[in-house]
A tleap script that builds the chain and sets N, CA, C and O, in Angstrom:
source leaprc.protein.ff14SB
mol = sequence {
  NMET PRO GLN THR LYS CYS ARG LEU VAL TYR
  ASP GLY GLU CYS PRO VAL CYS ARG LEU TYR
  CYS GLU SER ILE GLU LEU GLU SER SER ALA
  ALA ASN LEU MET LEU VAL ASP ALA ARG GLN
  ASP HIE GLU LEU ILE ASP GLU VAL ASN LYS
  ALA GLN LEU ASP LEU ASP GLN GLY MET VAL
  LEU GLU VAL ASP GLY SER LEU TYR TYR GLY
  ALA GLN ALA LEU HIE ALA LEU ALA GLY PHE
  GLY ARG ARG SER GLY VAL PHE ASN GLN ILE
  ASN TYR TRP LEU PHE LYS SER GLU SER ARG
  ALA ASN ARG LEU TYR PRO LEU LEU ARG ALA
  LEU ARG ASN GLY LEU LEU LYS VAL ARG GLY
  LYS PRO LYS ILE ASN ASN LEU GLU GLN PRO
  ASN ASN CASP
}
set mol.1.N position { 0.554 -1.334 0.005 }
set mol.1.CA position { 0.040 -0.084 -0.074 }
set mol.1.C position { 0.983 1.269 -0.155 }
set mol.1.O position { 1.937 1.296 0.623 }
set mol.2.N position { 0.817 2.233 -0.913 }
set mol.2.CA position { 1.461 3.486 -1.312 }
set mol.2.C position { 1.022 4.085 0.206 }
set mol.2.O position { 0.050 3.758 0.887 }
set mol.3.N position { 2.066 5.064 0.495 }
set mol.3.CA position { 2.025 6.257 1.586 }
set mol.3.C position { 1.156 7.245 1.009 }
set mol.3.O position { 1.181 7.537 -0.186 }
set mol.4.N position { 0.264 7.843 1.999 }
set mol.4.CA position { -0.415 8.933 1.636 }
set mol.4.C position { 0.693 10.265 1.649 }
set mol.4.O position { 1.282 10.464 2.712 }
set mol.5.N position { 0.921 10.989 0.721 }
set mol.5.CA position { 1.746 12.321 0.539 }
set mol.5.C position { 0.965 13.215 1.492 }
set mol.5.O position { -0.198 13.367 1.117 }
set mol.6.N position { 1.310 13.919 2.740 }
set mol.6.CA position { 1.097 14.720 3.265 }
set mol.6.C position { 1.891 16.202 3.010 }
set mol.6.O position { 3.089 16.078 3.261 }
set mol.7.N position { 1.600 17.278 2.666 }
set mol.7.CA position { 2.484 18.325 3.107 }
set mol.7.C position { 1.636 19.796 3.684 }
set mol.7.O position { 0.603 20.312 3.257 }
set mol.8.N position { 2.518 20.192 4.789 }
set mol.8.CA position { 1.570 21.173 5.780 }
set mol.8.C position { 2.323 22.411 5.781 }
set mol.8.O position { 3.456 22.585 6.228 }
set mol.9.N position { 1.465 23.345 5.160 }
set mol.9.CA position { 1.907 24.864 5.250 }
set mol.9.C position { 1.807 25.736 6.220 }
set mol.9.O position { 0.685 26.196 6.429 }
set mol.10.N position { 2.886 26.167 7.019 }
set mol.10.CA position { 2.323 26.848 8.283 }
set mol.10.C position { 3.255 28.159 8.407 }
set mol.10.O position { 4.145 28.477 7.618 }
set mol.11.N position { 2.922 28.736 9.378 }
set mol.11.CA position { 3.790 30.005 9.956 }
set mol.11.C position { 5.265 29.597 10.478 }
set mol.11.O position { 5.326 29.327 11.678 }
set mol.12.N position { 6.263 29.530 9.855 }
set mol.12.CA position { 7.424 29.340 10.546 }
set mol.12.C position { 7.692 30.633 11.682 }
set mol.12.O position { 8.352 30.320 12.674 }
set mol.13.N position { 7.377 31.570 11.614 }
set mol.13.CA position { 7.778 32.410 12.306 }
set mol.13.C position { 6.357 32.585 13.778 }
set mol.13.O position { 6.298 33.429 14.673 }
set mol.14.N position { 5.775 31.864 13.591 }
set mol.14.CA position { 4.623 31.396 14.934 }
set mol.14.C position { 5.504 30.323 15.815 }
set mol.14.O position { 5.820 29.253 15.296 }
set mol.15.N position { 5.850 30.606 17.019 }
set mol.15.CA position { 6.274 29.620 17.695 }
set mol.15.C position { 5.358 28.704 17.831 }
set mol.15.O position { 5.760 27.672 17.294 }
set mol.16.N position { 3.994 28.536 18.432 }
set mol.16.CA position { 3.507 27.872 18.723 }
set mol.16.C position { 2.766 27.250 17.482 }
set mol.16.O position { 2.045 26.309 17.815 }
set mol.17.N position { 2.757 27.540 16.113 }
set mol.17.CA position { 2.277 26.894 14.834 }
set mol.17.C position { 3.483 26.108 14.807 }
set mol.17.O position { 3.328 24.888 14.867 }
set mol.18.N position { 4.566 26.527 14.736 }
set mol.18.CA position { 6.237 25.704 14.821 }
set mol.18.C position { 5.834 24.549 15.928 }
set mol.18.O position { 5.520 23.412 15.578 }
set mol.19.N position { 5.870 24.889 17.030 }
set mol.19.CA position { 5.992 23.539 17.806 }
set mol.19.C position { 4.576 22.535 17.906 }
set mol.19.O position { 4.540 21.428 18.443 }
set mol.20.N position { 3.437 23.245 17.238 }
set mol.20.CA position { 2.496 21.793 16.971 }
set mol.20.C position { 2.805 20.920 15.712 }
set mol.20.O position { 2.732 19.691 15.728 }
set mol.21.N position { 3.162 21.678 14.600 }
set mol.21.CA position { 3.749 21.179 13.388 }
set mol.21.C position { 4.952 20.123 13.664 }
set mol.21.O position { 4.968 18.996 13.169 }
set mol.22.N position { 5.989 20.659 14.547 }
set mol.22.CA position { 6.949 19.640 14.540 }
set mol.22.C position { 6.573 18.723 15.554 }
set mol.22.O position { 7.301 17.741 15.698 }
set mol.23.N position { 5.606 18.845 16.266 }
set mol.23.CA position { 5.114 17.700 17.452 }
set mol.23.C position { 3.905 16.872 16.670 }
set mol.23.O position { 3.857 15.722 17.106 }
set mol.24.N position { 3.135 17.072 15.868 }
set mol.24.CA position { 2.248 16.352 15.278 }
set mol.24.C position { 3.165 14.759 14.842 }
set mol.24.O position { 4.191 14.735 14.162 }
set mol.25.N position { 2.552 13.678 15.368 }
set mol.25.CA position { 2.816 12.308 14.367 }
set mol.25.C position { 1.881 11.691 14.166 }
set mol.25.O position { 0.958 11.377 14.916 }
set mol.26.N position { 2.177 11.356 12.525 }
set mol.26.CA position { 1.233 10.344 11.499 }
set mol.26.C position { 1.574 9.290 11.756 }
set mol.26.O position { 2.668 8.856 12.117 }
set mol.27.N position { 0.450 8.732 11.543 }
set mol.27.CA position { 0.582 6.952 11.572 }
set mol.27.C position { 1.684 6.849 10.331 }
set mol.27.O position { 1.634 7.354 9.210 }
set mol.28.N position { 2.488 6.182 10.819 }
set mol.28.CA position { 3.981 6.133 9.854 }
set mol.28.C position { 3.334 5.182 8.585 }
set mol.28.O position { 3.856 5.320 7.478 }
set mol.29.N position { 2.310 4.310 8.724 }
set mol.29.CA position { 2.268 3.438 7.794 }
set mol.29.C position { 1.235 3.751 6.639 }
set mol.29.O position { 1.096 3.202 5.546 }
set mol.30.N position { 0.482 4.915 7.281 }
set mol.30.CA position { -0.450 5.405 6.636 }
set mol.30.C position { -0.202 6.916 5.897 }
set mol.30.O position { -1.104 7.161 5.095 }
set mol.31.N position { 0.521 7.661 5.967 }
set mol.31.CA position { 0.790 8.966 5.807 }
set mol.31.C position { 2.556 9.380 5.930 }
set mol.31.O position { 3.259 8.577 6.542 }
set mol.32.N position { 2.969 10.174 5.554 }
set mol.32.CA position { 4.030 10.715 5.304 }
set mol.32.C position { 4.122 12.559 4.971 }
set mol.32.O position { 3.846 13.220 3.969 }
set mol.33.N position { 4.673 12.954 6.419 }
set mol.33.CA position { 4.262 14.434 6.501 }
set mol.33.C position { 5.321 15.268 6.361 }
set mol.33.O position { 6.376 15.042 6.952 }
set mol.34.N position { 5.093 16.686 5.286 }
set mol.34.CA position { 6.382 17.426 5.013 }
set mol.34.C position { 6.063 18.484 5.488 }
set mol.34.O position { 4.918 18.816 5.180 }
set mol.35.N position { 6.645 19.231 6.177 }
set mol.35.CA position { 6.398 20.730 6.810 }
set mol.35.C position { 7.018 21.473 6.116 }
set mol.35.O position { 8.226 21.292 5.955 }
set mol.36.N position { 6.297 22.595 5.468 }
set mol.36.CA position { 6.095 23.458 4.732 }
set mol.36.C position { 6.247 25.314 5.373 }
set mol.36.O position { 5.176 25.844 5.667 }
set mol.37.N position { 7.237 25.964 5.504 }
set mol.37.CA position { 7.486 27.012 6.331 }
set mol.37.C position { 6.407 28.107 4.974 }
set mol.37.O position { 6.671 28.283 3.785 }
set mol.38.N position { 5.679 28.434 5.473 }
set mol.38.CA position { 4.703 29.583 4.516 }
set mol.38.C position { 5.643 30.830 4.297 }
set mol.38.O position { 5.293 31.497 3.323 }
set mol.39.N position { 6.762 31.315 4.971 }
set mol.39.CA position { 7.894 31.801 4.634 }
set mol.39.C position { 8.911 32.100 3.429 }
set mol.39.O position { 9.406 33.061 2.839 }
set mol.40.N position { 8.923 30.776 3.422 }
set mol.40.CA position { 9.946 30.118 2.287 }
set mol.40.C position { 9.582 29.781 1.175 }
set mol.40.O position { 8.559 29.099 1.232 }
set mol.41.N position { 10.148 30.035 -0.350 }
set mol.41.CA position { 10.003 29.766 -1.038 }
set mol.41.C position { 9.707 28.577 -1.272 }
set mol.41.O position { 10.349 27.718 -0.669 }
set mol.42.N position { 8.447 28.082 -2.397 }
set mol.42.CA position { 8.041 26.351 -1.741 }
set mol.42.C position { 7.410 26.343 -3.111 }
set mol.42.O position { 6.940 27.420 -3.481 }
set mol.43.N position { 7.304 25.121 -4.077 }
set mol.43.CA position { 5.965 25.221 -5.452 }
set mol.43.C position { 5.133 25.086 -4.648 }
set mol.43.O position { 4.241 25.884 -4.937 }
set mol.44.N position { 4.762 24.296 -3.397 }
set mol.44.CA position { 3.404 24.495 -2.665 }
set mol.44.C position { 2.862 25.546 -2.380 }
set mol.44.O position { 1.642 25.703 -2.327 }
set mol.45.N position { 3.633 26.321 -2.181 }
set mol.45.CA position { 2.848 28.311 -1.923 }
set mol.45.C position { 2.237 28.837 -2.887 }
set mol.45.O position { 1.271 29.595 -2.819 }
set mol.46.N position { 2.976 28.314 -4.159 }
set mol.46.CA position { 2.382 28.748 -5.468 }
set mol.46.C position { 0.956 27.894 -5.894 }
set mol.46.O position { 0.282 28.350 -6.819 }
set mol.47.N position { 0.650 27.029 -5.412 }
set mol.47.CA position { -0.805 26.268 -5.624 }
set mol.47.C position { -1.699 26.806 -4.591 }
set mol.47.O position { -2.876 27.067 -4.841 }
set mol.48.N position { -0.982 27.038 -3.035 }
set mol.48.CA position { -1.657 27.832 -2.254 }
set mol.48.C position { -2.492 28.839 -2.810 }
set mol.48.O position { -3.699 28.704 -3.008 }
set mol.49.N position { -1.592 30.194 -3.141 }
set mol.49.CA position { -1.804 31.111 -3.944 }
set mol.49.C position { -2.897 30.965 -4.968 }
set mol.49.O position { -3.940 31.617 -5.021 }
set mol.50.N position { -2.508 30.038 -5.744 }
set mol.50.CA position { -3.540 29.975 -7.021 }
set mol.50.C position { -4.898 29.366 -6.493 }
set mol.50.O position { -5.864 29.455 -7.252 }
set mol.51.N position { -5.040 28.855 -5.468 }
set mol.51.CA position { -6.625 28.497 -4.620 }
set mol.51.C position { -6.712 29.928 -3.904 }
set mol.51.O position { -7.387 29.805 -2.882 }
set mol.52.N position { -6.375 30.919 -4.039 }
set mol.52.CA position { -6.544 32.017 -2.962 }
set mol.52.C position { -7.022 31.760 -1.655 }
set mol.52.O position { -8.120 32.097 -1.212 }
set mol.53.N position { -6.021 31.066 -0.995 }
set mol.53.CA position { -5.990 30.617 0.410 }
set mol.53.C position { -5.245 31.253 1.075 }
set mol.53.O position { -4.024 31.094 1.043 }
set mol.54.N position { -5.890 32.160 1.859 }
set mol.54.CA position { -4.677 33.321 2.816 }
set mol.54.C position { -4.057 33.011 3.883 }
set mol.54.O position { -4.547 33.001 5.013 }
set mol.55.N position { -2.585 32.654 3.486 }
set mol.55.CA position { -1.919 32.044 4.727 }
set mol.55.C position { -1.843 32.590 6.108 }
set mol.55.O position { -1.204 32.040 7.005 }
set mol.56.N position { -2.635 33.880 6.272 }
set mol.56.CA position { -2.882 34.632 7.741 }
set mol.56.C position { -4.352 34.314 8.515 }
set mol.56.O position { -4.846 34.570 9.613 }
set mol.57.N position { -4.747 33.618 7.307 }
set mol.57.CA position { -6.047 33.489 8.125 }
set mol.57.C position { -6.151 31.380 8.350 }
set mol.57.O position { -6.996 30.787 9.020 }
set mol.58.N position { -5.189 30.846 7.672 }
set mol.58.CA position { -5.369 29.669 8.105 }
set mol.58.C position { -4.315 28.420 7.160 }
set mol.58.O position { -4.355 28.376 5.930 }
set mol.59.N position { -3.489 27.550 7.939 }
set mol.59.CA position { -2.488 26.758 7.423 }
set mol.59.C position { -3.163 25.884 6.712 }
set mol.59.O position { -4.346 25.583 6.869 }
set mol.60.N position { -2.061 25.266 5.543 }
set mol.60.CA position { -3.064 24.658 4.464 }
set mol.60.C position { -2.548 23.311 4.514 }
set mol.60.O position { -1.323 23.195 4.521 }
set mol.61.N position { -3.455 21.994 4.559 }
set mol.61.CA position { -2.460 20.504 4.506 }
set mol.61.C position { -3.083 19.939 2.947 }
set mol.61.O position { -4.262 20.071 2.619 }
set mol.62.N position { -2.010 19.286 2.083 }
set mol.62.CA position { -2.616 19.131 1.158 }
set mol.62.C position { -2.249 17.420 1.205 }
set mol.62.O position { -1.194 17.085 1.744 }
set mol.63.N position { -2.851 16.727 0.818 }
set mol.63.CA position { -3.050 15.094 1.020 }
set mol.63.C position { -3.120 14.883 -0.397 }
set mol.63.O position { -4.042 15.470 -0.963 }
set mol.64.N position { -2.361 14.183 -1.097 }
set mol.64.CA position { -2.376 13.825 -2.409 }
set mol.64.C position { -3.157 14.925 -3.062 }
set mol.64.O position { -4.227 14.689 -3.623 }
set mol.65.N position { -2.811 15.720 -3.019 }
set mol.65.CA position { -3.108 17.077 -4.373 }
set mol.65.C position { -4.411 17.549 -3.503 }
set mol.65.O position { -4.702 18.743 -3.580 }
set mol.66.N position { -5.000 16.928 -2.901 }
set mol.66.CA position { -6.447 17.880 -2.338 }
set mol.66.C position { -5.691 19.084 -1.112 }
set mol.66.O position { -4.695 18.911 -0.410 }
set mol.67.N position { -6.467 20.116 -1.194 }
set mol.67.CA position { -6.280 20.977 0.076 }
set mol.67.C position { -7.027 21.283 0.970 }
set mol.67.O position { -8.179 21.693 0.825 }
set mol.68.N position { -6.371 21.095 2.126 }
set mol.68.CA position { -7.297 21.287 3.545 }
set mol.68.C position { -6.822 22.826 3.734 }
set mol.68.O position { -5.758 23.240 3.274 }
set mol.69.N position { -7.813 23.689 4.525 }
set mol.69.CA position { -7.630 24.967 4.918 }
set mol.69.C position { -7.964 25.266 6.507 }
set mol.69.O position { -9.106 25.023 6.897 }
set mol.70.N position { -7.155 25.700 7.270 }
set mol.70.CA position { -7.652 26.021 8.450 }
set mol.70.C position { -8.246 25.124 9.275 }
set mol.70.O position { -7.527 24.145 9.472 }
set mol.71.N position { -9.461 25.091 9.920 }
set mol.71.CA position { -9.743 24.333 10.527 }
set mol.71.C position { -9.866 22.917 10.094 }
set mol.71.O position { -9.801 21.947 10.849 }
set mol.72.N position { -10.052 22.887 8.800 }
set mol.72.CA position { -10.530 21.764 8.218 }
set mol.72.C position { -8.945 21.012 7.897 }
set mol.72.O position { -8.822 19.789 7.846 }
set mol.73.N position { -8.053 21.754 7.743 }
set mol.73.CA position { -6.426 20.866 8.000 }
set mol.73.C position { -6.131 20.234 9.463 }
set mol.73.O position { -5.399 19.263 9.656 }
set mol.74.N position { -6.916 21.048 10.580 }
set mol.74.CA position { -6.432 20.687 11.892 }
set mol.74.C position { -7.171 19.385 12.007 }
set mol.74.O position { -6.570 18.358 12.320 }
set mol.75.N position { -8.634 19.405 11.727 }
set mol.75.CA position { -9.521 18.074 11.422 }
set mol.75.C position { -8.681 16.931 10.668 }
set mol.75.O position { -8.295 15.869 11.157 }
set mol.76.N position { -8.504 17.378 9.434 }
set mol.76.CA position { -7.726 16.062 8.598 }
set mol.76.C position { -6.514 15.845 9.477 }
set mol.76.O position { -6.526 14.668 9.839 }
set mol.77.N position { -5.347 16.571 10.028 }
set mol.77.CA position { -4.332 15.935 10.786 }
set mol.77.C position { -5.028 15.042 12.007 }
set mol.77.O position { -4.345 14.136 12.485 }
set mol.78.N position { -5.869 15.188 12.331 }
set mol.78.CA position { -6.328 14.627 13.725 }
set mol.78.C position { -6.909 13.018 13.267 }
set mol.78.O position { -7.108 12.047 13.997 }
set mol.79.N position { -7.089 13.158 11.782 }
set mol.79.CA position { -7.443 11.710 11.313 }
set mol.79.C position { -6.617 10.909 11.307 }
set mol.79.O position { -6.656 9.779 11.793 }
set mol.80.N position { -5.560 11.564 10.601 }
set mol.80.CA position { -4.126 10.669 9.964 }
set mol.80.C position { -3.017 10.798 11.646 }
set mol.80.O position { -1.916 10.267 11.788 }
set mol.81.N position { -3.556 11.416 12.411 }
set mol.81.CA position { -2.399 11.190 13.508 }
set mol.81.C position { -2.480 10.290 14.680 }
set mol.81.O position { -3.441 10.089 15.423 }
set mol.82.N position { -1.406 9.836 14.703 }
set mol.82.CA position { -1.497 8.578 15.851 }
set mol.82.C position { -2.018 8.814 17.251 }
set mol.82.O position { -1.716 9.877 17.794 }
set mol.83.N position { -2.740 7.968 17.867 }
set mol.83.CA position { -3.240 7.989 18.927 }
set mol.83.C position { -2.287 8.122 20.382 }
set mol.83.O position { -2.658 8.531 21.482 }
set mol.84.N position { -1.213 7.726 20.050 }
set mol.84.CA position { -0.253 7.364 21.559 }
set mol.84.C position { 0.293 8.637 21.574 }
set mol.84.O position { 0.454 9.320 20.563 }
set mol.85.N position { 0.600 8.992 22.783 }
set mol.85.CA position { 1.827 9.980 23.464 }
set mol.85.C position { 0.622 11.092 23.777 }
set mol.85.O position { -0.417 11.245 23.136 }
set mol.86.N position { 0.953 11.625 24.642 }
set mol.86.CA position { 0.124 12.731 25.315 }
set mol.86.C position { -0.682 13.603 24.033 }
set mol.86.O position { -1.875 13.676 23.738 }
set mol.87.N position { 0.307 14.094 23.550 }
set mol.87.CA position { 0.255 15.408 22.527 }
set mol.87.C position { -0.797 14.830 21.622 }
set mol.87.O position { -1.942 15.254 21.464 }
set mol.88.N position { -0.106 13.580 20.938 }
set mol.88.CA position { -1.296 13.297 20.325 }
set mol.88.C position { -2.969 12.889 20.349 }
set mol.88.O position { -3.968 13.096 19.661 }
set mol.89.N position { -2.614 12.211 21.533 }
set mol.89.CA position { -3.923 11.861 22.342 }
set mol.89.C position { -4.808 13.008 22.089 }
set mol.89.O position { -5.868 12.861 21.481 }
set mol.90.N position { -4.334 14.361 22.618 }
set mol.90.CA position { -4.817 15.602 22.943 }
set mol.90.C position { -5.046 16.190 21.879 }
set mol.90.O position { -6.017 16.937 22.009 }
set mol.91.N position { -4.344 16.220 20.273 }
set mol.91.CA position { -4.864 16.612 19.615 }
set mol.91.C position { -6.238 15.840 18.752 }
set mol.91.O position { -7.262 16.382 18.335 }
set mol.92.N position { -5.846 14.476 18.678 }
set mol.92.CA position { -7.106 13.624 18.414 }
set mol.92.C position { -8.370 14.438 18.695 }
set mol.92.O position { -9.072 15.069 17.905 }
set mol.93.N position { -8.501 14.248 20.178 }
set mol.93.CA position { -9.209 14.826 20.777 }
set mol.93.C position { -10.387 16.006 20.656 }
set mol.93.O position { -11.616 16.066 20.636 }
set mol.94.N position { -9.154 16.974 20.583 }
set mol.94.CA position { -9.669 18.322 19.878 }
set mol.94.C position { -10.019 18.651 18.595 }
set mol.94.O position { -10.762 19.570 18.252 }
set mol.95.N position { -9.505 17.933 17.970 }
set mol.95.CA position { -9.757 18.221 16.388 }
set mol.95.C position { -10.611 16.996 15.341 }
set mol.95.O position { -10.980 17.050 14.168 }
set mol.96.N position { -10.738 15.521 16.789 }
set mol.96.CA position { -11.470 14.660 15.455 }
set mol.96.C position { -13.031 15.416 15.162 }
set mol.96.O position { -13.756 15.093 14.222 }
set mol.97.N position { -13.271 16.184 15.894 }
set mol.97.CA position { -14.853 16.590 15.529 }
set mol.97.C position { -14.545 17.585 15.015 }
set mol.97.O position { -13.678 18.282 15.543 }
set mol.98.N position { -15.236 18.017 13.667 }
set mol.98.CA position { -15.262 19.149 12.760 }
set mol.98.C position { -15.796 20.413 13.688 }
set mol.98.O position { -15.172 21.473 13.632 }
set mol.99.N position { -16.767 20.311 14.402 }
set mol.99.CA position { -17.560 21.359 14.721 }
set mol.99.C position { -16.298 22.149 15.831 }
set mol.99.O position { -15.778 23.263 15.781 }
set mol.100.N position { -16.151 21.153 16.659 }
set mol.100.CA position { -15.290 21.630 17.712 }
set mol.100.C position { -13.789 22.145 16.936 }
set mol.100.O position { -13.163 23.037 17.510 }
set mol.101.N position { -13.266 21.612 15.721 }
set mol.101.CA position { -12.359 21.999 15.160 }
set mol.101.C position { -12.407 23.604 14.486 }
set mol.101.O position { -11.387 24.291 14.427 }
set mol.102.N position { -13.526 24.002 14.074 }
set mol.102.CA position { -14.321 24.971 13.569 }
set mol.102.C position { -14.388 26.171 14.698 }
set mol.102.O position { -14.333 27.356 14.369 }
set mol.103.N position { -14.481 25.849 15.706 }
set mol.103.CA position { -14.946 26.598 16.545 }
set mol.103.C position { -13.566 27.093 17.560 }
set mol.103.O position { -13.712 27.972 18.409 }
set mol.104.N position { -12.256 26.407 17.336 }
set mol.104.CA position { -11.268 26.572 18.321 }
set mol.104.C position { -10.464 27.228 17.449 }
set mol.104.O position { -9.738 28.166 17.779 }
set mol.105.N position { -10.576 26.680 16.089 }
set mol.105.CA position { -9.387 27.464 15.104 }
set mol.105.C position { -9.324 28.955 15.163 }
set mol.105.O position { -8.212 29.477 15.080 }
set mol.106.N position { -10.609 29.861 15.325 }
set mol.106.CA position { -10.625 31.422 15.289 }
set mol.106.C position { -9.552 31.851 16.377 }
set mol.106.O position { -8.639 32.651 16.170 }
set mol.107.N position { -9.813 31.182 17.588 }
set mol.107.CA position { -9.078 31.489 18.821 }
set mol.107.C position { -7.302 30.942 18.577 }
set mol.107.O position { -6.346 31.445 19.166 }
set mol.108.N position { -7.258 30.272 17.976 }
set mol.108.CA position { -5.953 29.970 17.695 }
set mol.108.C position { -5.206 30.769 16.554 }
set mol.108.O position { -4.065 31.225 16.634 }
set mol.109.N position { -5.850 30.832 15.747 }
set mol.109.CA position { -5.493 32.160 14.951 }
set mol.109.C position { -5.396 33.350 15.253 }
set mol.109.O position { -4.712 34.085 14.541 }
set mol.110.N position { -6.094 33.876 16.455 }
set mol.110.CA position { -5.852 35.055 17.287 }
set mol.110.C position { -4.913 35.140 18.155 }
set mol.110.O position { -4.735 36.253 18.649 }
set mol.111.N position { -4.044 34.009 18.596 }
set mol.111.CA position { -2.892 33.435 19.378 }
set mol.111.C position { -1.821 34.094 18.260 }
set mol.111.O position { -1.096 35.083 18.367 }
set mol.112.N position { -2.007 33.159 17.152 }
set mol.112.CA position { -0.928 33.431 16.378 }
set mol.112.C position { -0.796 34.771 15.924 }
set mol.112.O position { 0.324 35.281 15.955 }
set mol.113.N position { -2.068 35.615 15.381 }
set mol.113.CA position { -1.739 37.138 14.955 }
set mol.113.C position { -1.064 37.458 16.405 }
set mol.113.O position { 0.163 37.368 16.389 }
set mol.114.N position { -1.581 37.775 17.516 }
set mol.114.CA position { -0.906 38.409 18.843 }
set mol.114.C position { 0.524 38.365 19.382 }
set mol.114.O position { 1.207 39.143 20.048 }
set mol.115.N position { 0.736 37.035 18.787 }
set mol.115.CA position { 2.519 36.054 19.271 }
set mol.115.C position { 2.909 36.987 18.181 }
set mol.115.O position { 3.723 37.816 18.587 }
set mol.116.N position { 2.480 37.164 16.492 }
set mol.116.CA position { 3.545 37.849 15.678 }
set mol.116.C position { 3.595 39.271 16.101 }
set mol.116.O position { 4.533 39.925 15.646 }
set mol.117.N position { 2.703 39.908 16.940 }
set mol.117.CA position { 2.791 40.916 16.907 }
set mol.117.C position { 3.274 41.788 17.884 }
set mol.117.O position { 3.416 43.008 17.794 }
set mol.118.N position { 3.656 40.610 19.386 }
set mol.118.CA position { 4.485 40.812 20.584 }
set mol.118.C position { 5.771 40.587 19.628 }
set mol.118.O position { 6.459 41.607 19.573 }
set mol.119.N position { 6.241 39.569 18.904 }
set mol.119.CA position { 7.332 39.389 18.649 }
set mol.119.C position { 8.452 40.565 17.375 }
set mol.119.O position { 9.658 40.603 17.132 }
set mol.120.N position { 7.027 41.492 16.769 }
set mol.120.CA position { 7.309 42.295 15.804 }
set mol.120.C position { 7.654 41.868 14.397 }
set mol.120.O position { 8.335 42.334 13.484 }
set mol.121.N position { 6.697 40.488 14.645 }
set mol.121.CA position { 7.133 39.765 13.073 }
set mol.121.C position { 5.501 40.523 12.100 }
set mol.121.O position { 4.321 40.678 12.414 }
set mol.122.N position { 6.212 40.768 11.036 }
set mol.122.CA position { 4.793 40.898 9.991 }
set mol.122.C position { 3.952 39.785 9.532 }
set mol.122.O position { 4.418 38.660 9.350 }
set mol.123.N position { 2.832 40.056 9.361 }
set mol.123.CA position { 2.171 38.701 8.531 }
set mol.123.C position { 2.705 38.110 7.435 }
set mol.123.O position { 3.685 38.615 6.887 }
set mol.124.N position { 2.126 36.958 6.972 }
set mol.124.CA position { 2.791 36.564 5.429 }
set mol.124.C position { 2.479 37.239 4.469 }
set mol.124.O position { 3.364 37.388 3.626 }
set mol.125.N position { 1.165 37.886 4.220 }
set mol.125.CA position { 0.368 38.954 3.378 }
set mol.125.C position { 0.654 38.086 1.774 }
set mol.125.O position { 0.846 38.715 0.734 }
set mol.126.N position { 0.632 36.590 1.845 }
set mol.126.CA position { 0.524 35.699 0.548 }
set mol.126.C position { -0.284 36.062 -0.662 }
set mol.126.O position { -0.109 35.528 -1.757 }
set mol.127.N position { -1.135 36.948 -0.432 }
set mol.127.CA position { -2.504 37.202 -1.418 }
set mol.127.C position { -1.983 39.029 -1.938 }
set mol.127.O position { -2.607 39.826 -2.639 }
set mol.128.N position { -0.912 39.152 -1.395 }
set mol.128.CA position { -0.771 40.900 -1.491 }
set mol.128.C position { -1.672 41.966 -1.191 }
set mol.128.O position { -1.729 43.101 -1.664 }
set mol.129.N position { -2.569 41.232 -0.066 }
set mol.129.CA position { -3.608 42.284 -0.073 }
set mol.129.C position { -3.281 43.762 0.791 }
set mol.129.O position { -2.641 43.814 1.841 }
set mol.130.N position { -3.853 44.867 0.112 }
set mol.130.CA position { -3.376 45.741 1.037 }
set mol.130.C position { -4.292 45.706 2.624 }
set mol.130.O position { -5.268 45.098 3.064 }
set mol.131.N position { -3.413 46.641 3.077 }
set mol.131.CA position { -4.007 46.674 4.825 }
set mol.131.C position { -4.446 45.560 5.151 }
set mol.131.O position { -5.618 45.313 5.433 }
set mol.132.N position { -3.185 44.507 5.134 }
set mol.132.CA position { -3.419 43.365 5.827 }
set mol.132.C position { -2.816 43.077 7.388 }
set mol.132.O position { -2.275 42.071 7.847 }
set mol.133.N position { -3.146 44.425 8.029 }
set mol.133.CA position { -2.204 43.965 9.337 }
set mol.133.C position { -2.898 43.182 10.542 }
set mol.133.O position { -2.231 42.831 11.516 }
savepdb mol mol.pdb
quit
């Protein structure tokens, strides 16, 4: 059985985003996860831009060519994630429910935006929108 190709686009300047992405473990028999920093040049960023997905509003998970955005990405990761270890168990419990992921994601995005502001880091603005503060 071939492995599922998963690529996760996240904000490398957000310490919480980075820690989450580096901590998530997928079932090794089902998927292989590649992390893509949204602030680096990568061909997947071109695909994200073509799909008009604002990386300041959500992370993107690509699974075998399909894009999952924001809360959908976290929900999909919960489905692919291992159930062992405290972090992975909490991740699964929090985001296995699509409605719970949809409710929590705006809070996580606000946390990211606050951390960027405190650290003096600009937003990604991958879609080059004016007044994207």
